[in-house]
N, CA, C and O atoms as CSV, one atom per row, in Angstrom:
chain,resi,resn,atom,element,x,y,z
A,1,UNK,N,N,4.188,-28.703,-11.318
A,1,UNK,CA,C,4.676,-29.917,-10.249
A,1,UNK,C,C,3.846,-29.794,-8.708
A,1,UNK,O,O,3.622,-28.825,-7.983
A,2,UNK,N,N,3.607,-30.846,-8.624
A,2,UNK,CA,C,2.855,-30.384,-7.235
A,2,UNK,C,C,3.739,-30.209,-6.053
A,2,UNK,O,O,4.905,-29.813,-6.029
A,3,UNK,N,N,3.015,-30.554,-5.140
A,3,UNK,CA,C,4.169,-30.462,-3.573
A,3,UNK,C,C,4.521,-32.461,-3.537
A,3,UNK,O,O,3.929,-33.507,-3.801
A,4,UNK,N,N,6.009,-31.939,-2.973
A,4,UNK,CA,C,7.322,-32.712,-2.735
A,4,UNK,C,C,6.680,-33.944,-1.640
A,4,UNK,O,O,6.786,-33.566,-0.474
A,5,UNK,N,N,6.292,-34.788,-1.726
A,5,UNK,CA,C,5.950,-35.610,0.273
A,5,UNK,C,C,6.878,-36.539,-0.060
A,5,UNK,O,O,7.209,-36.912,-1.185
A,6,UNK,N,N,7.367,-36.966,1.248
A,6,UNK,CA,C,8.148,-38.040,1.359
A,6,UNK,C,C,7.429,-39.087,1.116
A,6,UNK,O,O,6.210,-38.972,0.984
A,7,UNK,N,N,8.105,-40.385,1.007
A,7,UNK,CA,C,7.258,-41.603,0.803
A,7,UNK,C,C,6.808,-42.396,2.180
A,7,UNK,O,O,7.690,-43.003,2.787
A,8,UNK,N,N,5.440,-42.406,2.692
A,8,UNK,CA,C,5.263,-42.322,4.141
A,8,UNK,C,C,4.767,-44.602,3.815
A,8,UNK,O,O,3.629,-44.411,3.387
A,9,UNK,N,N,4.852,-45.444,3.798
A,9,UNK,CA,C,4.484,-46.616,4.119
A,9,UNK,C,C,3.066,-47.029,4.880
A,9,UNK,O,O,2.939,-47.427,6.038
A,10,UNK,N,N,2.000,-46.805,3.836
A,10,UNK,CA,C,0.739,-47.368,4.551
A,10,UNK,C,C,0.116,-46.036,3.708
A,10,UNK,O,O,-0.951,-46.193,3.116
A,11,UNK,N,N,0.594,-45.116,3.676
A,11,UNK,CA,C,0.088,-43.677,3.018
A,11,UNK,C,C,-0.501,-43.645,1.728
A,11,UNK,O,O,0.079,-44.336,0.891
A,12,UNK,N,N,-1.934,-42.751,1.190
A,12,UNK,CA,C,-2.501,-42.984,-0.019
A,12,UNK,C,C,-1.999,-41.434,-0.330
A,12,UNK,O,O,-1.973,-40.364,0.278
A,13,UNK,N,N,-1.533,-42.046,-1.909
A,13,UNK,CA,C,-1.467,-40.935,-2.874
A,13,UNK,C,C,-1.907,-40.158,-3.781
A,13,UNK,O,O,-1.548,-40.869,-4.720
A,14,UNK,N,N,-2.473,-39.131,-4.365
A,14,UNK,CA,C,-2.966,-38.949,-5.850
A,14,UNK,C,C,-1.999,-39.240,-6.449
A,14,UNK,O,O,-1.339,-39.967,-5.707
A,15,UNK,N,N,-1.255,-39.035,-7.843
A,15,UNK,CA,C,-0.327,-38.940,-8.300
A,15,UNK,C,C,-1.952,-37.909,-10.081
A,15,UNK,O,O,-2.715,-38.250,-10.985
A,16,UNK,N,N,-1.539,-36.957,-9.531
A,16,UNK,CA,C,-2.261,-35.900,-10.451
A,16,UNK,C,C,-2.171,-35.970,-11.515
A,16,UNK,O,O,-3.232,-35.732,-12.093
A,17,UNK,N,N,-0.867,-36.340,-12.510
A,17,UNK,CA,C,-0.493,-35.771,-13.518
A,17,UNK,C,C,-1.175,-37.342,-14.642
A,17,UNK,O,O,-1.439,-37.255,-15.841
A,18,UNK,N,N,-1.355,-39.100,-13.457
A,18,UNK,CA,C,-1.839,-39.723,-14.516
A,18,UNK,C,C,-3.224,-40.188,-13.596
A,18,UNK,O,O,-3.525,-41.371,-13.435
A,19,UNK,N,N,-4.038,-38.994,-13.003
A,19,UNK,CA,C,-5.128,-39.452,-12.341
A,19,UNK,C,C,-4.621,-40.624,-11.842
A,19,UNK,O,O,-4.288,-41.088,-12.933
A,20,UNK,N,N,-4.287,-41.499,-11.028
A,20,UNK,CA,C,-4.167,-42.416,-10.233
A,20,UNK,C,C,-3.759,-42.414,-9.013
A,20,UNK,O,O,-2.970,-41.536,-8.665
A,21,UNK,N,N,-4.171,-43.325,-8.159
A,21,UNK,CA,C,-4.328,-43.844,-6.411
A,21,UNK,C,C,-3.332,-44.695,-6.571
A,21,UNK,O,O,-3.246,-45.452,-7.538
A,22,UNK,N,N,-2.445,-44.628,-5.558
A,22,UNK,CA,C,-1.478,-45.629,-5.315
A,22,UNK,C,C,-1.957,-45.605,-3.575
A,22,UNK,O,O,-2.726,-44.914,-2.906
A,23,UNK,N,N,-1.018,-46.787,-3.294
A,23,UNK,CA,C,-0.453,-46.372,-1.649
A,23,UNK,C,C,0.937,-47.222,-1.835
A,23,UNK,O,O,1.175,-48.009,-2.751
A,24,UNK,N,N,1.918,-46.821,-0.590
A,24,UNK,CA,C,3.238,-47.156,-0.499
A,24,UNK,C,C,3.382,-48.055,0.045
A,24,UNK,O,O,2.724,-47.804,1.054
A,25,UNK,N,N,3.878,-49.272,0.217
A,25,UNK,CA,C,3.765,-50.183,0.572
A,25,UNK,C,C,5.161,-50.538,1.391
A,25,UNK,O,O,5.190,-51.145,2.461
A,26,UNK,N,N,6.424,-49.986,0.602
A,26,UNK,CA,C,7.816,-50.520,1.617
A,26,UNK,C,C,8.660,-49.025,0.770
A,26,UNK,O,O,8.406,-48.543,-0.334
A,27,UNK,N,N,9.441,-48.707,1.540
A,27,UNK,CA,C,10.940,-47.711,1.149
A,27,UNK,C,C,11.899,-48.783,1.640
A,27,UNK,O,O,11.839,-49.393,2.707
A,28,UNK,N,N,12.812,-48.902,0.648
A,28,UNK,CA,C,14.014,-49.213,1.475
A,28,UNK,C,C,14.940,-47.800,0.932
A,28,UNK,O,O,14.881,-47.227,-0.156
A,29,UNK,N,N,15.646,-47.553,1.926
A,29,UNK,CA,C,16.904,-46.223,1.874
A,29,UNK,C,C,17.998,-46.318,1.224
A,29,UNK,O,O,18.656,-45.568,0.503
A,30,UNK,N,N,18.181,-48.566,2.029
A,30,UNK,CA,C,19.137,-48.764,1.247
A,30,UNK,C,C,19.556,-48.983,0.049
A,30,UNK,O,O,20.748,-49.125,-0.224
A,31,UNK,N,N,18.441,-49.042,-0.939
A,31,UNK,CA,C,18.253,-48.991,-2.468
A,31,UNK,C,C,17.843,-48.132,-2.957
A,31,UNK,O,O,17.707,-47.988,-4.172
A,32,UNK,N,N,17.433,-47.049,-1.736
A,32,UNK,CA,C,17.028,-45.772,-2.172
A,32,UNK,C,C,15.884,-46.781,-3.509
A,32,UNK,O,O,16.377,-46.907,-4.629
A,33,UNK,N,N,14.626,-47.330,-3.283
A,33,UNK,CA,C,13.615,-47.400,-3.471
A,33,UNK,C,C,12.249,-47.460,-2.480
A,33,UNK,O,O,12.229,-47.577,-1.254
A,34,UNK,N,N,10.857,-47.313,-3.630
A,34,UNK,CA,C,9.503,-47.082,-2.950
A,34,UNK,C,C,8.551,-47.622,-4.058
A,34,UNK,O,O,8.140,-47.150,-5.119
A,35,UNK,N,N,8.312,-49.097,-3.225
A,35,UNK,CA,C,7.455,-49.554,-4.058
A,35,UNK,C,C,6.098,-49.082,-3.199
A,35,UNK,O,O,5.980,-48.688,-2.039
A,36,UNK,N,N,4.855,-49.351,-4.570
A,36,UNK,CA,C,3.784,-48.888,-4.364
A,36,UNK,C,C,3.321,-50.114,-4.844
A,36,UNK,O,O,3.862,-51.101,-5.344
A,37,UNK,N,N,1.720,-49.664,-4.449
A,37,UNK,CA,C,0.448,-50.839,-5.210
A,37,UNK,C,C,-0.625,-49.506,-5.981
A,37,UNK,O,O,-1.018,-48.441,-5.503
A,38,UNK,N,N,-0.795,-49.984,-7.017
A,38,UNK,CA,C,-2.282,-49.367,-7.068
A,38,UNK,C,C,-3.262,-49.810,-6.841
A,38,UNK,O,O,-3.163,-50.797,-6.112
A,39,UNK,N,N,-4.724,-49.432,-7.259
A,39,UNK,CA,C,-6.235,-49.750,-7.119
A,39,UNK,C,C,-6.696,-51.060,-7.343
A,39,UNK,O,O,-7.469,-51.891,-6.867
A,40,UNK,N,N,-5.411,-50.799,-8.834
A,40,UNK,CA,C,-5.690,-52.020,-9.181
A,40,UNK,C,C,-4.709,-53.728,-9.380
A,40,UNK,O,O,-4.574,-54.590,-10.248
A,41,UNK,N,N,-4.269,-53.485,-8.117
A,41,UNK,CA,C,-3.416,-55.068,-7.599
A,41,UNK,C,C,-1.591,-54.263,-8.291
A,41,UNK,O,O,-0.585,-54.887,-7.954
A,42,UNK,N,N,-1.451,-53.326,-8.934
A,42,UNK,CA,C,-0.357,-53.775,-9.398
A,42,UNK,C,C,0.728,-53.486,-8.746
A,42,UNK,O,O,0.563,-52.932,-7.659
A,43,UNK,N,N,2.371,-53.811,-9.275
A,43,UNK,CA,C,2.731,-53.338,-7.884
A,43,UNK,C,C,4.091,-52.020,-9.182
A,43,UNK,O,O,3.972,-51.876,-10.398
A,44,UNK,N,N,4.937,-51.498,-8.462
A,44,UNK,CA,C,5.642,-50.452,-9.044
A,44,UNK,C,C,6.596,-49.976,-8.226
A,44,UNK,O,O,6.350,-49.519,-7.110
A,45,UNK,N,N,7.637,-50.048,-8.688
A,45,UNK,CA,C,8.322,-49.419,-7.876
A,45,UNK,C,C,9.290,-48.169,-8.363
A,45,UNK,O,O,9.631,-48.471,-9.507
A,46,UNK,N,N,9.669,-47.360,-8.136
A,46,UNK,CA,C,10.158,-46.006,-8.040
A,46,UNK,C,C,11.584,-45.473,-7.490
A,46,UNK,O,O,11.654,-45.215,-6.289
A,47,UNK,N,N,12.468,-45.334,-8.126
A,47,UNK,CA,C,13.953,-44.771,-7.614
A,47,UNK,C,C,14.040,-43.518,-6.769
A,47,UNK,O,O,13.675,-42.552,-7.440
A,48,UNK,N,N,14.304,-43.269,-5.844
A,48,UNK,CA,C,14.174,-41.714,-5.247
A,48,UNK,C,C,13.733,-40.483,-6.191
A,48,UNK,O,O,13.198,-39.459,-5.768
A,49,UNK,N,N,14.104,-40.804,-7.807
A,49,UNK,CA,C,14.489,-39.627,-8.070
A,49,UNK,C,C,12.979,-39.506,-8.617
A,49,UNK,O,O,12.081,-38.677,-8.471
A,50,UNK,N,N,13.133,-40.836,-9.380
A,50,UNK,CA,C,11.198,-41.274,-9.727
A,50,UNK,C,C,10.024,-40.618,-9.033
A,50,UNK,O,O,9.049,-40.032,-9.503
A,51,UNK,N,N,10.440,-40.919,-7.580
A,51,UNK,CA,C,9.259,-41.009,-7.052
A,51,UNK,C,C,9.430,-38.642,-6.942
A,51,UNK,O,O,8.557,-37.798,-7.141
A,52,UNK,N,N,10.423,-38.530,-6.686
A,52,UNK,CA,C,10.614,-36.752,-6.981
A,52,UNK,C,C,10.045,-35.875,-7.745
A,52,UNK,O,O,9.607,-34.732,-7.612
A,53,UNK,N,N,10.186,-37.007,-8.967
A,53,UNK,CA,C,9.287,-36.087,-10.375
A,53,UNK,C,C,7.479,-36.474,-10.340
A,53,UNK,O,O,6.587,-36.070,-11.085
A,54,UNK,N,N,7.422,-37.470,-9.081
A,54,UNK,CA,C,6.180,-37.048,-9.337
A,54,UNK,C,C,5.428,-36.250,-8.989
A,54,UNK,O,O,6.060,-35.449,-8.299
A,55,UNK,N,N,3.532,-35.730,-9.109
A,55,UNK,CA,C,2.941,-34.846,-8.945
A,55,UNK,C,C,1.802,-35.463,-8.135
A,55,UNK,O,O,0.998,-36.268,-8.605
A,56,UNK,N,N,1.803,-34.996,-6.816
A,56,UNK,CA,C,1.509,-35.861,-5.877
A,56,UNK,C,C,0.473,-34.870,-4.499
A,56,UNK,O,O,0.718,-33.777,-3.988
A,57,UNK,N,N,-0.203,-35.435,-4.364
A,57,UNK,CA,C,-1.350,-34.863,-3.668
A,57,UNK,C,C,-1.429,-36.219,-2.428
A,57,UNK,O,O,-1.341,-37.378,-2.832
A,58,UNK,N,N,-1.560,-35.992,-1.283
A,58,UNK,CA,C,-2.272,-36.963,-0.545
A,58,UNK,C,C,-3.692,-36.940,-0.140
A,58,UNK,O,O,-4.538,-36.051,-0.047
A,59,UNK,N,N,-3.666,-38.639,0.141
A,59,UNK,CA,C,-5.458,-38.439,-0.301
A,59,UNK,C,C,-4.994,-39.882,1.232
A,59,UNK,O,O,-4.044,-40.209,1.943
A,60,UNK,N,N,-6.770,-40.353,0.907
A,60,UNK,CA,C,-7.294,-40.984,2.270
A,60,UNK,C,C,-7.912,-42.586,1.320
A,60,UNK,O,O,-8.679,-42.536,0.359
A,61,UNK,N,N,-7.329,-43.885,1.917
A,61,UNK,CA,C,-7.774,-45.210,1.315
A,61,UNK,C,C,-9.205,-45.594,0.721
A,61,UNK,O,O,-10.233,-45.738,1.383
A,62,UNK,N,N,-9.094,-45.703,-0.383
A,62,UNK,CA,C,-10.559,-45.825,-1.573
A,62,UNK,C,C,-11.902,-46.352,-0.733
A,62,UNK,O,O,-12.097,-47.327,-0.008
A,63,UNK,N,N,-12.400,-45.688,-0.999
A,63,UNK,CA,C,-13.566,-46.389,-0.504
A,63,UNK,C,C,-13.739,-47.551,-1.182
A,63,UNK,O,O,-13.611,-47.517,-2.406
A,64,UNK,N,N,-14.182,-49.270,-0.270
A,64,UNK,CA,C,-14.149,-50.175,-1.183
A,64,UNK,C,C,-13.037,-51.265,-1.486
A,64,UNK,O,O,-13.181,-52.321,-2.102
A,65,UNK,N,N,-11.563,-50.596,-0.731
A,65,UNK,CA,C,-10.557,-50.741,-1.059
A,65,UNK,C,C,-10.747,-52.073,0.074
A,65,UNK,O,O,-11.417,-52.145,1.104
A,66,UNK,N,N,-9.895,-53.018,-0.570
A,66,UNK,CA,C,-10.078,-54.727,-0.116
A,66,UNK,C,C,-8.447,-55.006,0.052
A,66,UNK,O,O,-7.939,-56.094,-0.217
A,67,UNK,N,N,-7.876,-54.120,0.428
A,67,UNK,CA,C,-6.437,-54.391,1.173
A,67,UNK,C,C,-4.918,-54.430,0.147
A,67,UNK,O,O,-4.661,-54.758,-1.011
A,68,UNK,N,N,-4.378,-54.056,0.970
A,68,UNK,CA,C,-2.689,-54.366,0.074
A,68,UNK,C,C,-2.533,-54.995,-0.353
A,68,UNK,O,O,-3.705,-55.268,-0.616
A,69,UNK,N,N,-1.657,-56.182,-1.122
A,69,UNK,CA,C,-0.674,-56.909,-1.336
A,69,UNK,C,C,0.060,-57.308,-0.086
A,69,UNK,O,O,0.232,-58.458,0.318
A,70,UNK,N,N,0.625,-55.753,0.678
A,70,UNK,CA,C,1.428,-55.982,2.019
A,70,UNK,C,C,0.589,-56.790,3.222
A,70,UNK,O,O,0.949,-57.567,4.107
A,71,UNK,N,N,-0.782,-56.196,2.803
A,71,UNK,CA,C,-1.439,-57.046,4.222
A,71,UNK,C,C,-1.797,-58.362,4.366
A,71,UNK,O,O,-1.532,-59.120,5.299
A,72,UNK,N,N,-2.582,-58.626,3.105
A,72,UNK,CA,C,-2.669,-60.160,2.811
A,72,UNK,C,C,-1.552,-60.541,3.242
A,72,UNK,O,O,-1.531,-60.995,4.386
A,73,UNK,N,N,-0.254,-60.471,2.443
A,73,UNK,CA,C,0.890,-61.457,2.488
A,73,UNK,C,C,0.811,-61.592,4.091
A,73,UNK,O,O,0.309,-62.445,4.823
A,74,UNK,N,N,1.652,-60.161,4.383
A,74,UNK,CA,C,1.652,-60.706,6.374
A,74,UNK,C,C,0.311,-61.522,6.885
A,74,UNK,O,O,0.432,-62.414,7.724
A,75,UNK,N,N,-0.703,-61.242,6.450
A,75,UNK,CA,C,-2.356,-62.416,7.588
A,75,UNK,C,C,-1.614,-63.499,7.131
A,75,UNK,O,O,-1.196,-64.335,7.932
A,76,UNK,N,N,-1.284,-63.630,5.281
A,76,UNK,CA,C,-0.960,-65.080,5.415
A,76,UNK,C,C,-0.081,-65.574,6.003
A,76,UNK,O,O,-0.332,-66.625,6.593
A,77,UNK,N,N,1.777,-64.809,6.095
A,77,UNK,CA,C,2.455,-65.124,7.114
A,77,UNK,C,C,1.898,-65.767,8.566
A,77,UNK,O,O,2.096,-66.859,9.098
A,78,UNK,N,N,1.200,-64.728,8.917
A,78,UNK,CA,C,0.740,-65.070,10.728
A,78,UNK,C,C,0.017,-66.095,10.673
A,78,UNK,O,O,-0.168,-66.782,11.678
A,79,UNK,N,N,-0.614,-66.434,9.289
A,79,UNK,CA,C,-1.724,-67.410,10.121
A,79,UNK,C,C,-1.107,-69.203,9.371
A,79,UNK,O,O,-1.700,-70.282,9.364
A,80,UNK,N,N,0.490,-68.765,8.749
A,80,UNK,CA,C,1.051,-70.187,8.541
A,80,UNK,C,C,1.958,-70.087,9.504
A,80,UNK,O,O,2.671,-71.083,9.624
A,81,UNK,N,N,2.188,-69.088,10.325
A,81,UNK,CA,C,3.049,-69.282,11.556
A,81,UNK,C,C,2.178,-70.279,12.592
A,81,UNK,O,O,2.568,-71.340,13.080
A,82,UNK,N,N,0.891,-69.622,12.777
A,82,UNK,CA,C,-0.423,-70.626,13.746
A,82,UNK,C,C,-0.402,-71.816,12.923
A,82,UNK,O,O,-0.841,-72.664,13.701
A,83,UNK,N,N,-0.253,-72.181,12.241
A,83,UNK,CA,C,-0.844,-73.482,11.258
A,83,UNK,C,C,0.635,-74.416,12.017
A,83,UNK,O,O,0.481,-75.341,12.815
A,84,UNK,N,N,1.856,-73.961,11.592
A,84,UNK,CA,C,3.211,-74.195,11.862
A,84,UNK,C,C,3.731,-74.919,13.777
A,84,UNK,O,O,4.521,-75.772,14.180
A,85,UNK,N,N,2.551,-73.778,14.558
A,85,UNK,CA,C,2.451,-73.802,15.674
A,85,UNK,C,C,2.156,-74.671,16.769
A,85,UNK,O,O,2.552,-74.857,17.920
A,86,UNK,N,N,0.531,-75.557,15.244
A,86,UNK,CA,C,-0.031,-76.206,15.826
A,86,UNK,C,C,0.663,-77.722,15.372
A,86,UNK,O,O,0.751,-78.862,15.829
A,87,UNK,N,N,0.972,-77.163,14.501
A,87,UNK,CA,C,1.678,-78.978,14.111
A,87,UNK,C,C,2.691,-79.241,15.301
A,87,UNK,O,O,2.516,-80.170,16.089
A,88,UNK,N,N,3.757,-78.369,15.382
A,88,UNK,CA,C,4.606,-78.308,16.545
A,88,UNK,C,C,3.844,-79.207,17.487
A,88,UNK,O,O,4.080,-80.412,17.563
A,89,UNK,N,N,2.853,-78.541,18.261
A,89,UNK,CA,C,2.625,-79.210,19.917
A,89,UNK,C,C,1.677,-80.469,19.108
A,89,UNK,O,O,1.647,-81.481,19.809
A,90,UNK,N,N,1.099,-80.581,18.123
A,90,UNK,CA,C,0.590,-82.284,17.811
A,90,UNK,C,C,1.920,-83.489,17.684
A,90,UNK,O,O,1.894,-84.679,17.999
A,91,UNK,N,N,3.082,-82.643,17.085
A,91,UNK,CA,C,4.121,-83.596,16.852
A,91,UNK,C,C,4.443,-83.707,18.646
A,91,UNK,O,O,4.410,-84.868,19.055
A,92,UNK,N,N,4.674,-82.874,19.475
A,92,UNK,CA,C,4.668,-83.569,20.750
A,92,UNK,C,C,3.875,-84.382,21.877
A,92,UNK,O,O,4.260,-84.894,22.928
A,93,UNK,N,N,2.871,-84.323,21.383
A,93,UNK,CA,C,1.329,-85.144,22.104
A,93,UNK,C,C,1.752,-86.548,21.661
A,93,UNK,O,O,1.693,-87.320,22.618
A,94,UNK,N,N,2.202,-87.197,20.409
A,94,UNK,CA,C,2.288,-87.946,19.685
A,94,UNK,C,C,4.272,-88.524,20.353
A,94,UNK,O,O,4.640,-89.678,20.571
A,95,UNK,N,N,4.786,-87.730,20.442
A,95,UNK,CA,C,5.995,-88.312,21.062
A,95,UNK,C,C,5.767,-88.391,22.343
A,95,UNK,O,O,6.598,-89.180,22.793
A,96,UNK,N,N,4.616,-87.729,23.757
A,96,UNK,CA,C,3.841,-88.494,24.736
A,96,UNK,C,C,3.905,-89.678,24.794
A,96,UNK,O,O,4.718,-90.464,25.280
A,97,UNK,N,N,2.652,-89.805,24.069
A,97,UNK,CA,C,2.478,-90.876,23.700
A,97,UNK,C,C,3.007,-91.906,23.428
A,97,UNK,O,O,2.457,-92.752,24.133
A,98,UNK,N,N,4.030,-92.536,22.603
A,98,UNK,CA,C,5.107,-92.819,22.249
A,98,UNK,C,C,6.379,-93.534,23.596
A,98,UNK,O,O,7.127,-94.511,23.616
A,99,UNK,N,N,6.084,-92.498,24.492
A,99,UNK,CA,C,7.058,-92.573,25.824
A,99,UNK,C,C,5.960,-93.267,26.761
A,99,UNK,O,O,6.397,-93.896,27.724
A,100,UNK,N,N,4.299,-93.200,26.529
A,100,UNK,CA,C,3.837,-94.418,27.508
A,100,UNK,C,C,3.832,-95.848,26.955
A,100,UNK,O,O,3.701,-96.858,27.646
A,101,UNK,N,N,3.973,-95.814,25.770
A,101,UNK,CA,C,3.631,-96.919,25.034
A,101,UNK,C,C,4.815,-97.424,25.407
A,101,UNK,O,O,4.446,-98.537,25.784
A,102,UNK,N,N,6.563,-97.388,25.655
A,102,UNK,CA,C,7.378,-98.567,25.583
A,102,UNK,C,C,7.274,-98.500,27.313
A,102,UNK,O,O,7.635,-99.504,27.927
A,103,UNK,N,N,6.749,-97.241,28.122
A,103,UNK,CA,C,6.596,-98.067,29.647
A,103,UNK,C,C,5.607,-98.600,29.620
A,103,UNK,O,O,5.602,-98.748,30.842
A,104,UNK,N,N,4.553,-99.131,29.273
A,104,UNK,CA,C,4.047,-99.953,29.268
A,104,UNK,C,C,4.086,-101.329,28.947
A,104,UNK,O,O,3.354,-102.191,29.434
A,105,UNK,N,N,5.147,-101.528,27.940
A,105,UNK,CA,C,5.802,-102.615,27.469
A,105,UNK,C,C,7.057,-102.803,28.559
A,105,UNK,O,O,7.286,-103.926,29.008
A,106,UNK,N,N,7.592,-102.033,28.827
A,106,UNK,CA,C,8.388,-102.896,30.364
A,106,UNK,C,C,7.988,-103.247,31.410
A,106,UNK,O,O,8.730,-103.899,32.145
A,107,UNK,N,N,6.580,-102.892,31.823
A,107,UNK,CA,C,5.987,-103.509,32.392
A,107,UNK,C,C,4.711,-104.527,31.843
A,107,UNK,O,O,3.521,-104.645,32.135
A,108,UNK,N,N,5.203,-104.873,31.340
A,108,UNK,CA,C,4.445,-105.924,30.438
A,108,UNK,C,C,5.477,-107.116,30.419
A,108,UNK,O,O,5.080,-108.281,30.430
A,109,UNK,N,N,6.940,-106.754,30.389
A,109,UNK,CA,C,7.954,-107.874,30.386
A,109,UNK,C,C,7.984,-108.562,32.057
A,109,UNK,O,O,8.273,-109.749,32.206
A,110,UNK,N,N,7.673,-107.718,33.185
A,110,UNK,CA,C,7.621,-108.341,34.326
A,110,UNK,C,C,6.936,-109.398,34.842
A,110,UNK,O,O,7.127,-109.748,36.006
């Protein structure tokens, strides 16, 4: 068995027994689980005992890696937040226009 490494989010590891490289996406200390993503995009979850049984070596991010699912989800969430804020600003502008129309109507009545 190889060295035992603590799972670290964002760190790359090589599973020597299965000759696979993966990145840790999430460590849930309450559930005692480690979520990883393989190079092919598959996501897998281990309990802490399963993690301890892995024969691991630390490694670098593979060349040509297009980004993890977690990174893409975060970017998408940020994009959605920005879109929502822009929509909210547009709604406020429309409300201001409605107020102006009401004022103009009141002036016309006199």
